[in-house]
Steps between C-alpha positions, in 0.01 A plus 500: 500500500628846418590711801288804425128459442484756224634551147823698507443667166311790667464642850226309684199687634339320798167533675567549869349287773251711693320342788120493459521631143704292254277192512491246215213679324690828489820324394303331223372840381851639485633192318231527233513877467866601530704177541739583787827299481428362849206507743519438872253352747380694799722386777453138602517461881707203607368337819763378747272273701292344224615200300337654196726808513303656214120513491341252263306774318826694431672189368200438270517858368874471437460171327220632278728767342530393135626814327828534314556802722695354796347515844729574798374390840589742773544328839481681834608330820768479767594130547774352279363144503141611439604727211708225335205253536267761345739551213499127428118490501478796265737336255312171519186674366692644208643840591877517475554870584497614863556828684539583869327813632746722681317824452155494647504768775216323680669160489452341839333164572392404851812294566773696327619778274430481126535722198699817559542409866751232401749770395550567871681166537745430215617180672147358490468617143801293396341193648174557317663576166741207518211259580289631218784491244561138580132421449444698178607350167362790297549873533522658850479868577414736781289817497653727760517850646833685503522440874305482817566854624814593305491502116871430491436159659449366144879504451540268799227275363636470145783254596240284682281494191791413276641226731156342528491480121194703423427526131376861511405773745187712504571825681248750645735780609319604815564380854254272677436776754408743219223273390368697198590849617751718319625391162670196359870596468598366161835672519565233764372241254756612244779470760383148591520403134861613493592302812361157422509246221141398571241626253307773682131568436382851596177533696329793668333819370510398135167661431544631146676394183756777509628384844521145385683581178741728686586228753570256225712744313698655786540255790608176337220300657411167333130580505207654680229379740178701463258509791276786592568671167381192317187465704412863419582453129547141373612643164808638679677181391444586134580865553839414654567272207426788263202321343252771607525874565645579844213748570131505410235772533217475757246365248733212404589438862132465593441261213800285603393482864140415405621211283742381766239486776227369273713201400599433865140503631387167350843347576464592863138382515623162386809493719359612836229360719196719434428837355582685821849364522570564133391860534705542815812383315435738210438785741838426661656536161339841453710627795810450281371715214589850614333711227374811679269585209315170559453541874126563473437209261712264709308602810182379331666177393608433861141545614358262232321208671453275194700390199235641273528847664882477486487425132254778430732751673795376305314579182457856622874547544532573127216753506 
């Protein structure tokens, strides 16, 4: 198996894992519409006490992925043995690409630190990464912050990532303590690229095509991971690639959003248990579309109590 899960003839553009948002229905929409080079699961919690390690429903969802676009399973946990067992189970159902979450600023389970909290204990981190690398035959990566409370910590972490034989690194250049405040420091990203042989994927505040294109041109990153920017505008993938204009007027923007949400509505009605849950998930998504000019219309959509009402209001977005 090749080391990297993407074609090296162009910089890969990846759909970020976002908890509660990037479910399999949304991933399927992105695959059909804009074909990211990789898609990631929402984080998969690894249970320390359970023999199953990974929930049966999550394994079924992972195993059902049948697209040519590779799926990367993002694990979150804190026990080396449990994580390695989970990695084996994931590979048994057909997914050969795994990632460890080292960035979630809310990453704590009842019995131990997870996510970004793991950056506070590099010794523990070595144990986890070594165990996972031994269990993973395909690609292995981490998605990490630049540090727990010091952005320069990344330069202490790079030798660990290299010695544990990661295949690539996804960097969100904020600290864990920052959460989502301030800005992602992509000057730091560029410095990281210069100081490691690992392919570096830039993540954080890539909300428009100009930013994405600039990062690819100026920092030396291997590719980009698009999160909030992609949820707000799925066509951002095609804009970064130069396939579509980088900017659109308000009329076009409304038409694009109406199509986006109108296609998602039946997908969510099929995916989730009942109309209420499907609408709740779509309304969560609306919170990541920050168009001030649509505040009034989105307010109505968030108050819609039926799929029929939601669809009617979507039709009114275009006037």
